[in-house]
A tleap script that builds the chain and sets N, CA, C and O, in Angstrom:
source leaprc.protein.ff14SB
mol = sequence {
  NMET LYS ALA LYS ALA LYS ILE LYS PRO VAL
  CYS GLU ASP CYS ASN SER GLN ASN LEU LYS
  SER ARG VAL THR THR TYR PRO LEU GLN LEU
  GLY PRO ARG ARG VAL ASP VAL GLY ARG VAL
  ALA VAL LYS GLU CYS LEU ASP CYS HIE HIE
  LEU MET PRO THR THR ALA GLY LYS GLU LYS
  LEU ASN ARG CYS LEU GLY THR LEU PHE HIE
  MET PHE GLU HIE ALA GLY ILE SER PRO CVAL
}
set mol.1.N position { 6.688 142.080 28.807 }
set mol.1.CA position { 7.630 141.713 29.825 }
set mol.1.C position { 9.033 142.118 29.361 }
set mol.1.O position { 9.461 141.771 28.260 }
set mol.2.N position { 9.736 142.858 30.218 }
set mol.2.CA position { 11.074 143.321 29.873 }
set mol.2.C position { 12.105 142.239 30.162 }
set mol.2.O position { 12.020 141.524 31.160 }
set mol.3.N position { 13.067 142.139 29.275 }
set mol.3.CA position { 14.180 141.218 29.498 }
set mol.3.C position { 15.226 141.926 30.346 }
set mol.3.O position { 15.514 143.106 30.145 }
set mol.4.N position { 15.789 141.190 31.298 }
set mol.4.CA position { 16.825 141.770 32.144 }
set mol.4.C position { 18.133 141.825 31.380 }
set mol.4.O position { 18.493 140.889 30.667 }
set mol.5.N position { 18.826 142.915 31.537 }
set mol.5.CA position { 20.126 143.067 30.886 }
set mol.5.C position { 21.165 142.276 31.676 }
set mol.5.O position { 21.208 142.346 32.904 }
set mol.6.N position { 22.000 141.523 30.962 }
set mol.6.CA position { 23.052 140.768 31.625 }
set mol.6.C position { 24.164 141.718 32.029 }
set mol.6.O position { 24.575 142.579 31.252 }
set mol.7.N position { 24.638 141.554 33.230 }
set mol.7.CA position { 25.764 142.347 33.700 }
set mol.7.C position { 27.019 141.547 33.380 }
set mol.7.O position { 27.217 140.446 33.893 }
set mol.8.N position { 27.854 142.109 32.533 }
set mol.8.CA position { 29.059 141.426 32.115 }
set mol.8.C position { 30.116 141.560 33.200 }
set mol.8.O position { 30.369 142.665 33.682 }
set mol.9.N position { 30.740 140.446 33.595 }
set mol.9.CA position { 31.774 140.542 34.627 }
set mol.9.C position { 33.003 141.292 34.118 }
set mol.9.O position { 33.301 141.286 32.924 }
set mol.10.N position { 33.703 141.932 35.041 }
set mol.10.CA position { 34.908 142.680 34.693 }
set mol.10.C position { 36.076 142.170 35.532 }
set mol.10.O position { 35.881 141.619 36.615 }
set mol.11.N position { 37.271 142.359 35.028 }
set mol.11.CA position { 38.495 141.958 35.724 }
set mol.11.C position { 38.673 142.816 36.979 }
set mol.11.O position { 38.441 144.024 36.954 }
set mol.12.N position { 39.087 142.177 38.071 }
set mol.12.CA position { 39.297 142.901 39.322 }
set mol.12.C position { 40.551 143.765 39.280 }
set mol.12.O position { 40.661 144.728 40.038 }
set mol.13.N position { 41.501 143.435 38.403 }
set mol.13.CA position { 42.753 144.194 38.334 }
set mol.13.C position { 42.697 145.351 37.340 }
set mol.13.O position { 43.038 146.485 37.676 }
set mol.14.N position { 42.262 145.052 36.101 }
set mol.14.CA position { 42.356 146.076 35.047 }
set mol.14.C position { 40.994 146.541 34.530 }
set mol.14.O position { 40.942 147.376 33.627 }
set mol.15.N position { 39.905 146.031 35.070 }
set mol.15.CA position { 38.535 146.392 34.680 }
set mol.15.C position { 38.200 146.068 33.228 }
set mol.15.O position { 37.299 146.674 32.649 }
set mol.16.N position { 38.906 145.135 32.650 }
set mol.16.CA position { 38.621 144.706 31.288 }
set mol.16.C position { 37.429 143.746 31.288 }
set mol.16.O position { 37.208 143.031 32.265 }
set mol.17.N position { 36.671 143.731 30.205 }
set mol.17.CA position { 35.560 142.789 30.068 }
set mol.17.C position { 35.939 141.624 29.158 }
set mol.17.O position { 35.081 140.824 28.785 }
set mol.18.N position { 37.196 141.526 28.806 }
set mol.18.CA position { 37.695 140.494 27.917 }
set mol.18.C position { 38.083 139.269 28.755 }
set mol.18.O position { 39.264 139.047 29.019 }
set mol.19.N position { 37.081 138.468 29.174 }
set mol.19.CA position { 37.298 137.331 30.055 }
set mol.19.C position { 36.983 136.024 29.351 }
set mol.19.O position { 36.171 135.973 28.427 }
set mol.20.N position { 37.655 134.955 29.813 }
set mol.20.CA position { 37.440 133.632 29.256 }
set mol.20.C position { 37.297 132.641 30.403 }
set mol.20.O position { 38.064 132.695 31.364 }
set mol.21.N position { 36.318 131.729 30.314 }
set mol.21.CA position { 36.138 130.691 31.324 }
set mol.21.C position { 37.162 129.595 31.113 }
set mol.21.O position { 37.400 129.155 29.988 }
set mol.22.N position { 37.772 129.155 32.220 }
set mol.22.CA position { 38.780 128.097 32.153 }
set mol.22.C position { 38.687 127.221 33.390 }
set mol.22.O position { 38.108 127.612 34.403 }
set mol.23.N position { 39.260 126.041 33.293 }
set mol.23.CA position { 39.476 125.180 34.444 }
set mol.23.C position { 40.982 124.987 34.516 }
set mol.23.O position { 41.589 124.417 33.609 }
set mol.24.N position { 41.582 125.467 35.604 }
set mol.24.CA position { 43.039 125.491 35.693 }
set mol.24.C position { 43.492 125.339 37.139 }
set mol.24.O position { 42.669 125.280 38.052 }
set mol.25.N position { 44.801 125.277 37.341 }
set mol.25.CA position { 45.385 125.246 38.678 }
set mol.25.C position { 45.363 126.658 39.242 }
set mol.25.O position { 45.770 127.614 38.582 }
set mol.26.N position { 44.876 126.773 40.490 }
set mol.26.CA position { 44.760 128.082 41.122 }
set mol.26.C position { 45.695 128.136 42.326 }
set mol.26.O position { 45.613 127.272 43.199 }
set mol.27.N position { 46.581 129.128 42.395 }
set mol.27.CA position { 47.515 129.217 43.531 }
set mol.27.C position { 46.870 129.927 44.722 }
set mol.27.O position { 46.264 130.988 44.576 }
set mol.28.N position { 47.012 129.317 45.906 }
set mol.28.CA position { 46.571 129.944 47.153 }
set mol.28.C position { 47.802 130.279 47.974 }
set mol.28.O position { 48.700 129.447 48.110 }
set mol.29.N position { 47.857 131.473 48.517 }
set mol.29.CA position { 48.975 131.885 49.354 }
set mol.29.C position { 48.510 131.845 50.804 }
set mol.29.O position { 47.617 132.599 51.192 }
set mol.30.N position { 49.112 130.965 51.611 }
set mol.30.CA position { 48.794 130.857 53.038 }
set mol.30.C position { 50.029 131.254 53.832 }
set mol.30.O position { 50.862 130.410 54.163 }
set mol.31.N position { 50.142 132.535 54.135 }
set mol.31.CA position { 51.334 133.025 54.808 }
set mol.31.C position { 52.536 132.828 53.896 }
set mol.31.O position { 52.538 133.299 52.758 }
set mol.32.N position { 53.567 132.127 54.395 }
set mol.32.CA position { 54.745 131.893 53.549 }
set mol.32.C position { 54.566 130.712 52.588 }
set mol.32.O position { 55.396 130.498 51.705 }
set mol.33.N position { 53.486 129.949 52.759 }
set mol.33.CA position { 53.274 128.758 51.937 }
set mol.33.C position { 52.412 129.064 50.725 }
set mol.33.O position { 51.505 129.895 50.780 }
set mol.34.N position { 52.711 128.379 49.631 }
set mol.34.CA position { 51.880 128.465 48.434 }
set mol.34.C position { 51.312 127.077 48.166 }
set mol.34.O position { 52.051 126.096 48.092 }
set mol.35.N position { 49.994 127.007 48.022 }
set mol.35.CA position { 49.318 125.744 47.756 }
set mol.35.C position { 48.637 125.866 46.400 }
set mol.35.O position { 47.842 126.781 46.185 }
set mol.36.N position { 48.940 124.954 45.484 }
set mol.36.CA position { 48.319 124.941 44.165 }
set mol.36.C position { 47.150 123.960 44.179 }
set mol.36.O position { 47.334 122.765 44.410 }
set mol.37.N position { 45.950 124.475 43.928 }
set mol.37.CA position { 44.742 123.651 43.896 }
set mol.37.C position { 44.408 123.406 42.430 }
set mol.37.O position { 44.261 124.350 41.654 }
set mol.38.N position { 44.289 122.148 42.061 }
set mol.38.CA position { 44.059 121.793 40.667 }
set mol.38.C position { 42.596 121.798 40.276 }
set mol.38.O position { 41.717 121.594 41.114 }
set mol.39.N position { 42.343 122.028 39.014 }
set mol.39.CA position { 41.028 121.959 38.384 }
set mol.39.C position { 39.984 122.860 39.053 }
set mol.39.O position { 38.929 122.398 39.487 }
set mol.40.N position { 40.301 124.135 39.124 }
set mol.40.CA position { 39.394 125.140 39.691 }
set mol.40.C position { 38.780 125.932 38.543 }
set mol.40.O position { 39.491 126.366 37.636 }
set mol.41.N position { 37.461 126.121 38.577 }
set mol.41.CA position { 36.763 126.913 37.563 }
set mol.41.C position { 37.045 128.395 37.817 }
set mol.41.O position { 36.754 128.919 38.893 }
set mol.42.N position { 37.613 129.056 36.818 }
set mol.42.CA position { 37.976 130.470 36.949 }
set mol.42.C position { 37.582 131.226 35.685 }
set mol.42.O position { 37.298 130.631 34.645 }
set mol.43.N position { 37.572 132.546 35.802 }
set mol.43.CA position { 37.497 133.451 34.653 }
set mol.43.C position { 38.884 134.067 34.539 }
set mol.43.O position { 39.401 134.620 35.510 }
set mol.44.N position { 39.491 133.974 33.352 }
set mol.44.CA position { 40.807 134.545 33.134 }
set mol.44.C position { 40.681 135.786 32.277 }
set mol.44.O position { 40.031 135.766 31.232 }
set mol.45.N position { 41.303 136.865 32.718 }
set mol.45.CA position { 41.352 138.092 31.928 }
set mol.45.C position { 42.356 137.879 30.807 }
set mol.45.O position { 43.505 137.517 31.063 }
set mol.46.N position { 41.938 138.098 29.573 }
set mol.46.CA position { 42.828 137.899 28.440 }
set mol.46.C position { 43.795 139.063 28.239 }
set mol.46.O position { 44.728 138.969 27.442 }
set mol.47.N position { 43.571 140.160 28.963 }
set mol.47.CA position { 44.470 141.311 28.865 }
set mol.47.C position { 45.620 141.230 29.878 }
set mol.47.O position { 46.781 141.406 29.511 }
set mol.48.N position { 45.295 140.961 31.161 }
set mol.48.CA position { 46.341 140.940 32.194 }
set mol.48.C position { 46.566 139.548 32.789 }
set mol.48.O position { 47.445 139.384 33.635 }
set mol.49.N position { 45.797 138.548 32.371 }
set mol.49.CA position { 45.911 137.148 32.794 }
set mol.49.C position { 45.646 136.939 34.281 }
set mol.49.O position { 46.170 135.999 34.879 }
set mol.50.N position { 44.839 137.808 34.877 }
set mol.50.CA position { 44.428 137.655 36.273 }
set mol.50.C position { 43.368 136.559 36.343 }
set mol.50.O position { 42.475 136.514 35.497 }
set mol.51.N position { 43.452 135.665 37.349 }
set mol.51.CA position { 42.494 134.582 37.530 }
set mol.51.C position { 41.506 134.945 38.626 }
set mol.51.O position { 41.900 135.355 39.718 }
set mol.52.N position { 40.205 134.791 38.327 }
set mol.52.CA position { 39.154 135.058 39.296 }
set mol.52.C position { 38.271 133.822 39.407 }
set mol.52.O position { 37.614 133.455 38.433 }
set mol.53.N position { 38.238 133.164 40.576 }
set mol.53.CA position { 37.415 131.968 40.724 }
set mol.53.C position { 35.931 132.280 40.557 }
set mol.53.O position { 35.446 133.317 41.010 }
set mol.54.N position { 35.214 131.360 39.895 }
set mol.54.CA position { 33.765 131.481 39.783 }
set mol.54.C position { 33.152 131.026 41.100 }
set mol.54.O position { 33.879 130.672 42.029 }
set mol.55.N position { 31.840 131.030 41.193 }
set mol.55.CA position { 31.167 130.576 42.414 }
set mol.55.C position { 31.531 129.128 42.716 }
set mol.55.O position { 31.844 128.791 43.858 }
set mol.56.N position { 31.492 128.274 41.700 }
set mol.56.CA position { 31.865 126.869 41.887 }
set mol.56.C position { 33.336 126.746 42.263 }
set mol.56.O position { 33.701 125.898 43.077 }
set mol.57.N position { 34.180 127.587 41.676 }
set mol.57.CA position { 35.602 127.578 41.998 }
set mol.57.C position { 35.862 127.985 43.434 }
set mol.57.O position { 36.715 127.400 44.101 }
set mol.58.N position { 35.129 128.992 43.923 }
set mol.58.CA position { 35.269 129.429 45.312 }
set mol.58.C position { 34.852 128.333 46.280 }
set mol.58.O position { 35.477 128.147 47.324 }
set mol.59.N position { 33.783 127.600 45.929 }
set mol.59.CA position { 33.331 126.497 46.778 }
set mol.59.C position { 34.403 125.417 46.858 }
set mol.59.O position { 34.656 124.881 47.937 }
set mol.60.N position { 35.031 125.092 45.745 }
set mol.60.CA position { 36.097 124.090 45.741 }
set mol.60.C position { 37.281 124.563 46.576 }
set mol.60.O position { 37.847 123.783 47.343 }
set mol.61.N position { 37.662 125.830 46.438 }
set mol.61.CA position { 38.778 126.355 47.216 }
set mol.61.C position { 38.480 126.289 48.714 }
set mol.61.O position { 39.363 125.961 49.506 }
set mol.62.N position { 37.245 126.597 49.106 }
set mol.62.CA position { 36.859 126.514 50.521 }
set mol.62.C position { 36.929 125.082 51.031 }
set mol.62.O position { 37.383 124.845 52.151 }
set mol.63.N position { 36.479 124.115 50.213 }
set mol.63.CA position { 36.570 122.707 50.615 }
set mol.63.C position { 38.025 122.291 50.778 }
set mol.63.O position { 38.371 121.610 51.744 }
set mol.64.N position { 38.876 122.690 49.848 }
set mol.64.CA position { 40.295 122.336 49.910 }
set mol.64.C position { 40.973 122.970 51.117 }
set mol.64.O position { 41.799 122.331 51.770 }
set mol.65.N position { 40.634 124.221 51.421 }
set mol.65.CA position { 41.213 124.884 52.589 }
set mol.65.C position { 40.780 124.195 53.878 }
set mol.65.O position { 41.586 124.041 54.796 }
set mol.66.N position { 39.522 123.779 53.959 }
set mol.66.CA position { 39.045 123.062 55.132 }
set mol.66.C position { 39.792 121.763 55.331 }
set mol.66.O position { 40.180 121.437 56.453 }
set mol.67.N position { 40.000 121.014 54.255 }
set mol.67.CA position { 40.746 119.764 54.324 }
set mol.67.C position { 42.193 120.015 54.721 }
set mol.67.O position { 42.756 119.280 55.533 }
set mol.68.N position { 42.796 121.055 54.147 }
set mol.68.CA position { 44.183 121.386 54.455 }
set mol.68.C position { 44.351 121.764 55.925 }
set mol.68.O position { 45.289 121.299 56.572 }
set mol.69.N position { 43.468 122.593 56.462 }
set mol.69.CA position { 43.540 122.978 57.869 }
set mol.69.C position { 43.335 121.769 58.777 }
set mol.69.O position { 43.977 121.650 59.821 }
set mol.70.N position { 42.437 120.877 58.372 }
set mol.70.CA position { 42.199 119.662 59.148 }
set mol.70.C position { 43.466 118.794 59.187 }
set mol.70.O position { 43.816 118.256 60.237 }
set mol.71.N position { 44.155 118.657 58.040 }
set mol.71.CA position { 45.392 117.871 57.991 }
set mol.71.C position { 46.481 118.530 58.853 }
set mol.71.O position { 47.190 117.835 59.581 }
set mol.72.N position { 46.618 119.852 58.779 }
set mol.72.CA position { 47.604 120.543 59.598 }
set mol.72.C position { 47.305 120.371 61.077 }
set mol.72.O position { 48.218 120.177 61.880 }
set mol.73.N position { 46.035 120.439 61.438 }
set mol.73.CA position { 45.629 120.315 62.837 }
set mol.73.C position { 46.012 118.951 63.396 }
set mol.73.O position { 46.512 118.861 64.518 }
set mol.74.N position { 45.784 117.889 62.627 }
set mol.74.CA position { 46.106 116.543 63.091 }
set mol.74.C position { 47.612 116.297 63.115 }
set mol.74.O position { 48.083 115.479 63.905 }
set mol.75.N position { 48.358 116.966 62.290 }
set mol.75.CA position { 49.810 116.792 62.254 }
set mol.75.C position { 50.508 117.688 63.284 }
set mol.75.O position { 51.705 117.534 63.527 }
set mol.76.N position { 49.769 118.616 63.884 }
set mol.76.CA position { 50.359 119.522 64.881 }
set mol.76.C position { 51.188 120.624 64.260 }
set mol.76.O position { 52.093 121.151 64.907 }
set mol.77.N position { 50.898 120.988 63.011 }
set mol.77.CA position { 51.629 122.030 62.291 }
set mol.77.C position { 50.760 123.280 62.221 }
set mol.77.O position { 49.547 123.183 62.039 }
set mol.78.N position { 51.369 124.443 62.363 }
set mol.78.CA position { 50.643 125.701 62.226 }
set mol.78.C position { 50.345 125.934 60.742 }
set mol.78.O position { 51.266 125.878 59.928 }
set mol.79.N position { 49.078 126.195 60.362 }
set mol.79.CA position { 48.740 126.378 58.968 }
set mol.79.C position { 49.302 127.655 58.344 }
set mol.79.O position { 49.436 127.729 57.123 }
set mol.80.N position { 49.632 128.655 59.148 }
set mol.80.CA position { 50.211 129.890 58.601 }
set mol.80.C position { 51.486 130.249 59.288 }
set mol.80.O position { 52.105 131.259 58.952 }
savepdb mol mol.pdb
quit
């Protein structure tokens, strides 16, 4: 039985494979607004410091965006 080769993730900006897993604050840009979401699981490139959310991090960001849009909707404010 052959073992599957692991595909190492690469940075989306500089294509480096020098990544580190972290839990950190992730900035979301919604039009002119910037929203900082805390404790998001990301991979950080150690060369260019670009943050890439993991699958769990993306799920958290989607939940936070849904809550944020819901709050804007009830307050009568345009989200973007």
